[in-house]
C-alpha positions, 0 to 999 in steps of 0.5 A: 075507120081501120080495125088496126087498133081494136083490142088493143091496150094503149096506155097514154099518157098527158090524157087529160087535155090537148093531143093526148085527149085526143088520141084517146078519143081517136083511139077509143072509136077504133075499139081500144082498151085505154089506160089514161094517165096524167095528174089531173084525176078529175080532167082524166075522168071526164076524159075516160066518159068521153072515150067510153061514148066514143066506143073504147072496150074499157077504160083505166084511168091511172094519175101519173106524176111524170116528174115522180120517177120512183112511183112508175115501176109501181104503177107499170106493175099495177097496170100490167097486172089488171091488163095484162100487157100494153101494146102501144105506149103513148108518151106524151106528157110533158110541159113547155117553156117560154123564156130566155135561157139568161132568165130561166132558173136551172131549177125550171131546166130540171123541171123539164128534163125531169117531166119530159125526159126522164119521166118518158125514159123512166115509163118506157123502161118499166114496160120494155120488159114485158114487150120484150117477153111477149114479143110484141109492142110499140113505143109511141113518143109524141116529142116535138118539131122543137126536137129536131131545131131549137127556137128562141124562149124555149131553150130548155124545152128543145133539150128536152126534146133533142134527149128524147130524139137521141134516146129513142133513136138508139132504143130503135136501133137496139130493137130492130132485131125484135118485134117492138116498134118505136115512132117519133111524132114531131107536130109543129103548132097545135092549138092546145092549152101547152102555151098557156101552162108553158114554164116562165123562167122563174118557174110560173105558168105563162098564164096566156096562148101565143098567136102561133099555138092559138092558129095551130092544128086542131088536136083532132085532126092530128091525132088522126095523122098520129093513129095513121102514123102508127098503123103504118109503122113510121118511124119518125113523121113531121106534122104542122104548117110551114114550120115543119120547113124548119126541119129542112132548112135546118138540115140544108141550109144551116147558115140560113135557118140561123138567120130566119129562127133568130128573127122569128117571132115565136113568143 
C-alpha cells in the first residue's frame, strides 16, 4: 500500500456510512489522521472505532449538519486548533432525491441545495484560507454522474451536483498558480443507503433501496479507486458501470441521449 496519505490530516464529511465510511477506513489503513463529520454522532463513533483498528494515527469525531451554515466557521476553527492544518478535505456529505420535479415542493429543492451545495461550499471556503497560508491542500468533492447529466426523479439532486461542478471548476482555475488542488469524483450507482434516505416530493424519506443502487459498486471498491485518483492528482474522474457511458453520449450524441434517458428506469 502507498505511503502517500501517511501522516496526512484528512477531513471527511458524510463519514457515518456508505462512501464516507469506506473512505475513512481506506485512509485509516494508509496511516492518516482523520477528522470525521456527519450528523449522526453515534454512527461516527462506530466508524471512528473501525478506523482506529484499521490503523489511523488519530481520529477526531466532529458532528456536523451541512445545512447549518452558520456553525461551519466555528467548527473549522476548532478543528484547525486541534490538528493545525487539513491536508485533504473530502466533501462527501449530501442527500439524494426520488420524485418528479412537478411533485417536489420548493422547500425540498432548497433543502438539497442547502446540504449538497451551500454546505459543501461553506466548509470549503472556511478551510481554503488555511490551505493557502500553508501552501498545501487538496479539496476533493464527491459529486455524481448526475453532475454531468440529469435523469428523471432527480431534478433537484442533479441541480445541486451540477452546481458543485460549476463552483469547483471555477475554483480550480483560480487556484492553478497555487499548490492547492481540486478533484471532482463522479460515481454512478454505489451500494449504499443513499436511496433509502433520499427525499420524496414532500420531504419525507423514500425508505427503500432502488434496484440500480442495490446492484451498484461496493463502497470499499470505490474508496480504493478514489484514493488512487487523489494520489494521482486527477481533476475529474468517473466511476461506475455502463452508466458512465451517459457522460459521453450526452457530450457527443445529445439528441440520442435525451431519448435514452427519458425512457430509463432510474427510480
